[in-house]
VEXDREN-2710 file (C-alpha; in Angstrom, 1 decimal):
% VEXDREN-2710
k/r/px/py/pz
1/UNK/124.4/173.0/87.5
2/UNK/123.3/172.6/91.1
3/UNK/119.7/172.2/90.1
4/UNK/120.8/169.5/87.6
5/UNK/122.7/167.7/90.3
6/UNK/119.8/167.9/92.7
7/UNK/117.5/166.5/89.9
8/UNK/119.8/163.6/89.3
9/UNK/120.1/162.9/93.0
10/UNK/116.3/163.0/93.3
11/UNK/115.9/160.6/90.4
12/UNK/118.5/158.3/91.9
13/UNK/116.7/158.4/95.2
14/UNK/113.4/157.6/93.6
15/UNK/114.9/154.6/91.8
16/UNK/116.3/153.3/95.1
17/UNK/112.9/153.8/96.7
18/UNK/111.1/151.8/94.0
19/UNK/113.7/149.1/93.9
20/UNK/113.4/148.6/97.7
21/UNK/109.6/148.5/97.3
22/UNK/109.8/146.0/94.5
23/UNK/112.2/143.9/96.7
24/UNK/109.4/143.5/99.2
25/UNK/106.4/143.5/96.8
26/UNK/107.7/140.7/94.5
27/UNK/108.0/138.0/97.2
28/UNK/104.6/139.1/98.5
29/UNK/103.1/138.8/95.0
30/UNK/104.7/135.4/94.6
31/UNK/103.3/134.2/97.9
32/UNK/99.8/135.4/96.9
33/UNK/100.1/133.6/93.5
34/UNK/101.2/130.4/95.1
35/UNK/98.5/130.6/97.7
36/UNK/95.8/131.1/95.0
37/UNK/97.2/128.1/93.1
38/UNK/97.2/125.8/96.1
39/UNK/93.8/126.8/97.5
40/UNK/91.8/127.6/94.3
41/UNK/93.4/126.3/91.1
42/UNK/95.2/123.1/92.2
43/UNK/92.1/121.1/93.4
44/UNK/90.7/121.4/89.8
45/UNK/94.0/120.4/88.2
46/UNK/94.5/117.3/90.5
47/UNK/91.6/115.5/88.7
48/UNK/93.4/115.6/85.4
49/UNK/97.0/115.5/86.8
50/UNK/97.9/118.8/85.2
51/UNK/99.6/119.6/88.4
52/UNK/102.5/117.3/87.4
53/UNK/104.2/119.5/84.7
54/UNK/103.5/122.7/86.6
55/UNK/105.0/121.5/89.9
56/UNK/107.8/119.5/88.3
57/UNK/108.7/122.5/86.2
58/UNK/108.6/124.8/89.2
59/UNK/110.9/122.5/91.2
60/UNK/113.4/122.2/88.3
61/UNK/113.5/126.0/87.9
62/UNK/114.1/126.4/91.6
63/UNK/116.9/123.9/91.7
64/UNK/118.6/125.3/88.6
65/UNK/118.4/128.9/90.0
66/UNK/120.0/127.7/93.2
67/UNK/122.8/126.0/91.2
68/UNK/123.4/129.1/89.1
69/UNK/123.4/131.3/92.3
70/UNK/126.0/129.0/94.0
71/UNK/128.1/128.9/90.8
72/UNK/128.0/132.7/90.6
73/UNK/129.0/133.0/94.3
74/UNK/132.0/130.7/93.8
75/UNK/133.1/132.7/90.8
76/UNK/132.8/135.9/92.7
77/UNK/134.9/134.5/95.6
78/UNK/137.6/133.6/93.1
79/UNK/137.6/137.0/91.5
80/UNK/137.7/138.7/95.0
81/UNK/140.6/136.5/96.0
82/UNK/142.5/137.4/92.8
83/UNK/141.9/141.1/93.4
84/UNK/143.0/140.8/97.0
85/UNK/146.2/139.1/95.9
86/UNK/147.1/141.2/92.9
87/UNK/145.9/144.7/93.9
88/UNK/145.9/146.8/97.0
89/UNK/143.0/149.0/95.9
90/UNK/140.6/148.9/98.8
91/UNK/137.7/150.2/96.7
92/UNK/137.9/147.2/94.3
93/UNK/138.0/144.7/97.2
94/UNK/135.0/146.4/98.8
95/UNK/133.0/146.3/95.6
96/UNK/133.4/142.6/95.2
97/UNK/132.9/141.9/98.9
98/UNK/129.6/143.7/98.7
99/UNK/128.7/141.6/95.6
100/UNK/129.6/138.5/97.7
101/UNK/127.3/139.6/100.5
102/UNK/124.4/140.2/98.1
103/UNK/124.9/136.8/96.4
104/UNK/125.1/135.1/99.8
105/UNK/121.7/136.6/100.7
106/UNK/120.3/135.4/97.4
107/UNK/121.6/131.8/98.1
108/UNK/120.2/131.8/101.6
109/UNK/116.8/133.0/100.3
110/UNK/116.8/130.3/97.5
111/UNK/117.8/127.6/100.0
112/UNK/114.9/128.6/102.2
113/UNK/112.5/128.7/99.2
114/UNK/113.8/125.3/98.0
115/UNK/113.4/123.8/101.5
116/UNK/109.8/125.1/101.8
117/UNK/109.0/123.8/98.3
118/UNK/110.3/120.4/99.1
119/UNK/108.3/120.2/102.3
120/UNK/105.2/121.5/100.5
121/UNK/105.6/119.0/97.6
122/UNK/105.8/116.2/100.2
123/UNK/102.7/117.4/101.9
124/UNK/100.8/117.9/98.6
125/UNK/101.6/114.5/97.1
126/UNK/98.5/112.6/96.0
127/UNK/97.2/109.8/93.8
128/UNK/94.6/111.0/91.3
129/UNK/90.9/110.3/91.9
130/UNK/89.1/107.7/89.8
131/UNK/86.6/109.5/87.6
132/UNK/83.1/108.6/86.5
133/UNK/81.6/109.3/83.1
134/UNK/80.8/112.9/84.2
135/UNK/84.4/113.7/84.8
136/UNK/84.0/113.8/88.6
137/UNK/85.3/111.4/91.2
138/UNK/83.3/108.2/91.0
139/UNK/80.9/107.6/93.9
140/UNK/81.9/104.5/95.9
141/UNK/85.5/104.5/94.5
142/UNK/88.6/104.8/96.6
143/UNK/91.9/106.5/95.6
144/UNK/94.2/107.4/98.5
145/UNK/97.9/107.8/99.2
146/UNK/98.5/107.2/102.9
147/UNK/100.8/106.1/105.6
148/UNK/100.5/102.8/107.6
149/UNK/102.3/101.7/110.6
150/UNK/104.2/98.5/110.0
151/UNK/106.7/97.1/112.4
152/UNK/106.7/100.3/114.3
153/UNK/107.6/102.4/111.3
154/UNK/105.5/104.6/108.9
155/UNK/105.4/103.2/105.4
156/UNK/103.4/104.4/102.3
157/UNK/100.7/102.7/100.3
158/UNK/98.3/103.7/97.5
159/UNK/94.8/102.2/97.5
160/UNK/92.9/102.5/94.3
161/UNK/89.6/100.9/93.1
162/UNK/86.3/101.8/91.4
163/UNK/84.4/99.9/94.1
164/UNK/85.9/99.8/97.6
165/UNK/83.9/96.5/98.2
166/UNK/85.8/94.6/95.5
167/UNK/88.5/92.0/96.4
168/UNK/91.8/93.5/97.6
169/UNK/94.9/92.9/95.5
170/UNK/98.4/93.7/97.0
171/UNK/101.0/94.5/94.4
172/UNK/104.6/93.8/95.4
173/UNK/107.1/95.8/93.3
174/UNK/110.5/94.5/92.1
175/UNK/113.9/95.5/93.5
176/UNK/114.6/95.3/96.3
177/UNK/114.4/99.1/96.5
178/UNK/111.9/99.6/93.6
179/UNK/108.9/101.8/93.8
180/UNK/106.1/101.6/91.2
181/UNK/103.2/103.6/92.7
182/UNK/102.8/105.7/89.5
183/UNK/103.9/103.0/87.1
184/UNK/101.2/100.4/88.0
185/UNK/98.5/103.1/88.2
186/UNK/99.3/103.9/84.6
187/UNK/99.9/100.4/83.2
188/UNK/97.3/98.4/85.2
189/UNK/94.5/101.0/85.5
190/UNK/91.9/98.4/84.3
191/UNK/92.6/96.2/87.3
192/UNK/90.9/99.0/89.3
193/UNK/87.6/97.9/87.7
194/UNK/87.5/94.6/89.6
195/UNK/90.0/94.9/92.4
196/UNK/91.0/97.4/95.1
197/UNK/94.6/97.6/94.1
198/UNK/97.1/98.3/97.0
199/UNK/100.7/99.2/96.0
200/UNK/103.2/99.1/98.9
201/UNK/106.4/101.1/98.9
202/UNK/108.5/98.6/100.8
203/UNK/111.1/99.9/103.4
204/UNK/114.0/101.4/101.5
205/UNK/112.1/102.4/98.4
206/UNK/110.3/105.5/97.2
207/UNK/108.3/107.2/99.8
208/UNK/109.3/104.6/102.4
209/UNK/113.0/105.2/101.7
210/UNK/113.8/106.2/105.3
211/UNK/111.1/104.2/107.1
212/UNK/113.7/102.0/108.8
213/UNK/117.5/102.3/109.1
214/UNK/119.1/100.9/105.9
215/UNK/121.2/98.3/107.8
216/UNK/118.2/96.8/109.5
217/UNK/116.4/95.9/106.2
218/UNK/116.4/92.2/105.7
219/UNK/114.1/89.7/103.9
220/UNK/112.7/88.8/107.3
221/UNK/111.7/92.4/107.8
222/UNK/109.9/92.5/104.4
223/UNK/108.0/89.3/105.3
224/UNK/106.9/90.5/108.8
225/UNK/105.9/93.9/107.4
226/UNK/104.1/92.3/104.5
227/UNK/102.1/90.1/106.9
228/UNK/101.2/93.0/109.0
229/UNK/100.0/95.0/106.0
230/UNK/98.0/92.0/104.8
231/UNK/96.2/91.7/108.1
232/UNK/95.5/95.4/108.1
233/UNK/94.0/95.3/104.7
234/UNK/91.8/92.3/105.6
235/UNK/90.5/94.1/108.6
236/UNK/90.1/97.5/106.9
237/UNK/88.1/96.2/104.0
238/UNK/86.3/93.4/105.9
239/UNK/87.8/90.5/103.9
240/UNK/89.0/87.2/105.2
241/UNK/91.7/87.1/102.6
242/UNK/93.4/89.2/99.9
243/UNK/95.2/88.5/96.6
244/UNK/98.9/88.9/95.9
245/UNK/100.6/89.9/92.7
246/UNK/104.4/90.0/92.8
247/UNK/106.8/90.9/90.1
248/UNK/110.5/90.0/90.0
249/UNK/111.8/90.4/93.6
250/UNK/108.2/90.9/94.6
251/UNK/107.4/87.5/93.2
252/UNK/109.8/85.9/95.6
253/UNK/108.5/88.0/98.5
254/UNK/105.0/86.9/97.6
255/UNK/105.9/83.2/97.8
256/UNK/107.5/83.7/101.2
257/UNK/104.4/85.6/102.4
258/UNK/101.9/82.9/101.3
259/UNK/104.1/80.2/102.6
260/UNK/104.3/81.8/106.1
261/UNK/100.6/82.9/106.3
262/UNK/98.5/81.1/103.8
263/UNK/95.3/81.9/105.8
264/UNK/95.6/85.6/104.7
265/UNK/95.6/85.0/100.9
266/UNK/93.1/83.9/98.2
267/UNK/95.8/83.3/95.6
268/UNK/99.3/84.1/94.6
269/UNK/100.3/85.5/91.2
270/UNK/104.0/85.7/90.3
271/UNK/105.3/87.5/87.2
272/UNK/109.0/87.3/86.2
273/UNK/109.2/84.7/89.0
274/UNK/112.5/84.6/90.9
275/UNK/113.4/81.2/92.3
276/UNK/117.1/81.0/93.2
277/UNK/119.2/84.2/93.0
278/UNK/122.7/82.9/92.7
279/UNK/121.8/80.5/89.8
280/UNK/119.8/83.3/88.2
281/UNK/122.8/85.7/88.3
282/UNK/125.1/83.0/87.0
283/UNK/122.7/82.4/84.1
284/UNK/122.6/86.1/83.4
285/UNK/126.4/86.3/83.4
286/UNK/126.8/83.4/81.0
287/UNK/124.2/84.9/78.6
288/UNK/125.8/88.4/78.7
289/UNK/129.2/86.9/77.9
290/UNK/127.6/84.8/75.1
291/UNK/125.8/87.8/73.5
292/UNK/128.9/90.0/73.9
293/UNK/131.0/87.5/72.1
294/UNK/128.5/87.1/69.3
295/UNK/128.5/90.9/68.8
296/UNK/132.2/91.3/69.1
297/UNK/131.6/93.6/72.1
298/UNK/135.2/93.5/73.5
299/UNK/134.4/96.2/76.1
300/UNK/131.6/94.2/77.6
301/UNK/133.7/91.0/77.5
302/UNK/136.5/92.7/79.3
303/UNK/134.1/94.1/81.9
304/UNK/132.7/90.7/82.6
305/UNK/136.1/89.1/83.0
306/UNK/137.2/91.9/85.4
307/UNK/134.2/91.7/87.7
308/UNK/134.2/87.8/87.6
309/UNK/131.3/85.4/88.3
310/UNK/128.4/86.2/90.6
311/UNK/127.5/86.3/93.5
312/UNK/128.7/89.8/94.2
313/UNK/129.2/91.4/97.6
314/UNK/130.4/94.7/99.0
315/UNK/129.6/98.4/98.3
316/UNK/129.9/98.2/94.6
317/UNK/127.9/95.0/94.0
318/UNK/125.0/97.0/92.6
319/UNK/127.1/98.2/89.7
320/UNK/128.4/94.7/88.9
321/UNK/124.8/93.4/88.9
322/UNK/123.7/96.4/86.8
323/UNK/126.4/95.5/84.2
324/UNK/124.4/92.3/83.7
325/UNK/120.8/93.4/84.0
326/UNK/121.2/96.6/81.9
327/UNK/122.9/94.7/79.1
328/UNK/120.1/92.2/79.0
329/UNK/117.4/94.9/79.4
330/UNK/118.8/96.6/76.3
331/UNK/118.8/93.2/74.5
332/UNK/115.1/92.7/75.3
333/UNK/114.3/96.2/74.3
334/UNK/115.5/95.4/70.8
335/UNK/113.6/92.1/70.5
336/UNK/110.8/92.7/68.0
337/UNK/108.8/89.9/69.6
338/UNK/108.4/91.9/72.8
339/UNK/105.6/94.4/72.8
340/UNK/105.7/97.8/74.5
341/UNK/109.4/97.5/75.4
342/UNK/110.0/101.1/76.3
343/UNK/109.0/102.8/79.5
344/UNK/109.1/106.4/80.6
345/UNK/111.1/106.7/83.7
346/UNK/110.6/110.5/83.9
347/UNK/106.8/110.0/83.7
348/UNK/106.9/107.4/86.5
349/UNK/109.2/109.3/88.9
350/UNK/107.4/112.5/88.0
351/UNK/104.1/111.0/89.2
352/UNK/102.1/113.1/91.7
353/UNK/102.5/110.3/94.3
354/UNK/106.0/111.5/94.8
355/UNK/107.1/114.8/96.4
356/UNK/110.5/116.3/95.3
357/UNK/112.3/114.5/98.1
358/UNK/110.6/111.2/97.1
359/UNK/111.8/111.6/93.6
360/UNK/115.3/111.6/94.8
361/UNK/114.5/108.6/97.1
362/UNK/113.0/106.8/94.1
363/UNK/116.5/106.8/92.5
364/UNK/118.4/106.2/95.7
365/UNK/116.4/103.1/96.6
366/UNK/117.4/101.4/93.4
367/UNK/121.0/101.7/94.4
368/UNK/121.5/101.8/98.2
369/UNK/118.7/99.4/99.2
370/UNK/119.5/97.0/96.4
371/UNK/123.1/97.0/97.4
372/UNK/122.1/96.3/101.1
373/UNK/119.5/93.7/100.5
374/UNK/120.2/91.8/97.3
375/UNK/123.3/89.9/98.7
376/UNK/121.0/88.6/101.5
377/UNK/118.8/87.0/98.9
378/UNK/121.6/84.6/97.8
379/UNK/120.5/82.3/100.7
380/UNK/117.0/82.0/99.1
381/UNK/116.2/79.0/96.9
382/UNK/112.4/78.6/96.6
383/UNK/112.8/75.3/94.8
384/UNK/114.1/73.8/98.1
385/UNK/112.5/76.1/100.7
386/UNK/108.9/76.8/99.4
387/UNK/107.5/73.9/97.3
388/UNK/104.3/73.5/99.4
389/UNK/102.0/76.4/99.1
390/UNK/98.5/76.2/100.5
391/UNK/96.9/78.7/98.1
392/UNK/96.2/78.6/94.4
393/UNK/99.3/79.6/92.4
394/UNK/99.5/81.3/89.0
395/UNK/102.9/81.9/87.4
396/UNK/102.9/84.3/84.4
397/UNK/106.2/84.3/82.5
398/UNK/107.4/86.3/79.6
399/UNK/108.5/84.0/76.8
400/UNK/111.6/86.2/76.2
401/UNK/112.5/87.0/79.7
402/UNK/116.3/86.8/80.1
403/UNK/116.5/88.4/83.6
404/UNK/114.4/85.8/85.5
405/UNK/114.9/82.4/83.8
406/UNK/111.6/81.1/82.5
407/UNK/113.1/77.6/82.5
408/UNK/114.0/77.9/86.2
409/UNK/110.5/79.2/86.9
410/UNK/108.9/76.3/85.0
411/UNK/111.0/73.7/87.0
412/UNK/109.9/75.4/90.2
413/UNK/106.3/75.3/89.1
414/UNK/106.5/71.6/88.5
415/UNK/107.8/71.0/92.0
416/UNK/105.1/73.1/93.7
417/UNK/102.3/71.4/95.7
418/UNK/99.3/73.6/95.7
419/UNK/95.4/73.3/95.8
420/UNK/95.5/74.6/92.2
421/UNK/98.3/75.9/90.0
422/UNK/98.7/77.2/86.4
423/UNK/101.7/78.2/84.4
424/UNK/100.8/80.9/81.8
425/UNK/103.1/82.1/79.0
426/UNK/103.1/85.6/77.8
427/UNK/104.2/85.2/74.2
428/UNK/105.1/88.8/73.6
429/UNK/106.8/89.7/76.9
430/UNK/110.2/89.9/78.4
431/UNK/110.9/90.5/82.1
432/UNK/108.0/92.8/82.7
433/UNK/104.8/91.2/81.5
434/UNK/102.7/93.8/83.3
435/UNK/104.3/96.5/81.0
436/UNK/104.6/94.4/77.9
437/UNK/101.1/92.9/77.8
438/UNK/99.1/94.7/80.5
439/UNK/95.7/93.9/78.9
440/UNK/96.4/90.2/78.9
441/UNK/97.5/90.4/82.5
442/UNK/94.3/92.2/83.5
443/UNK/92.2/89.8/81.6
444/UNK/93.8/86.8/83.3
445/UNK/93.5/88.4/86.7
446/UNK/89.8/89.0/86.2
447/UNK/88.6/86.1/84.1
448/UNK/90.9/83.4/85.4
449/UNK/92.3/84.1/88.8
450/UNK/89.3/85.9/90.2
451/UNK/86.6/83.6/88.7
452/UNK/88.5/80.4/89.6
453/UNK/89.1/81.4/93.2
454/UNK/85.6/82.6/93.7
455/UNK/84.2/79.2/92.5
456/UNK/86.4/77.4/94.9
END
């Protein structure tokens, strides 16, 4: 009997010994695997972007494991509290207190691993190289994700082009608060054949979410930073001027930039051209109400009546605006005349340009920055403030755009005084011509905008 007891004790001791060893060996093994991935495997995967599902999956697993651990910890606290209230058995309390301690250690460890993972993902963010026919980075090309100092703050840009000596094109995303680093890389890849495409995460968006305090973001700040970025690009690539392509809010910003510093720009291209924000929102409101009545959508009609007419102000203005824009976006998505109406938000926010923190910022910018900046745009009316532009102007409008009024854009176009101007319809597009008809946009940017401005 004694020998049996000793044998069981020995076996139990061995188990404890190996469990303790495993506790130290597993983290060490995990660290070795991660190091091998980062140093040896990842550089080969970056070319094909196969890092994206691996690293995104790893991040999701870590976050879920933390959530599960915290939920288990809370449940254990509740059980311990119940035992403490309904029983005086010290042994039972100690058992659950020990479980609490173990779970707390697990949570602290997971918090540490998550924090390190977020920091690493920020540091390892990249934009994929441009490849040649041999599957290797193209000689003479440029594909970088980098910080620039604008207005005393560090902001992010991507620079992509097959030939770094090509003309520079600055893309201005919509919003305010929108980030399209990955989206334009995917949709407008062919532009990289003839331009060096620069995409700027403006303050309060994506990777530049915290570049400046939220309350200090104004249209004037965007203009001054945009001017500084344009000068930097001219100097860096040894060009006297660059091109601007702005979409939605970016189209209004583009007009304000070329108006204030025409000497920096070869031409301005506006898509989904915004002109006057209050009138645009009133137009959207009327159209939503009209569509809702035609469909018998009483819920939407009631929502419109409750929130009233634009303009909207205050903390919840973004949700009131969203009630208009989302309703109209869904309407355009169902229009059979519009090509490529769908877009993959997960694919865009999951792009390698964004670390885990940036992915959250990508979402936050669309809400917090929009809420802060958009009401300031109600003072802008380009049809009164910016009719004389000293650069060639190209407005490209989707025939079925119901977010930015094509009629308003056409009226503004007719009022513009410019060295050269063209109004171009995209017959199978809604609000986002660069998504709906990207090949046509690229063709126009190369065979019309680039050729005409070079001749002049």
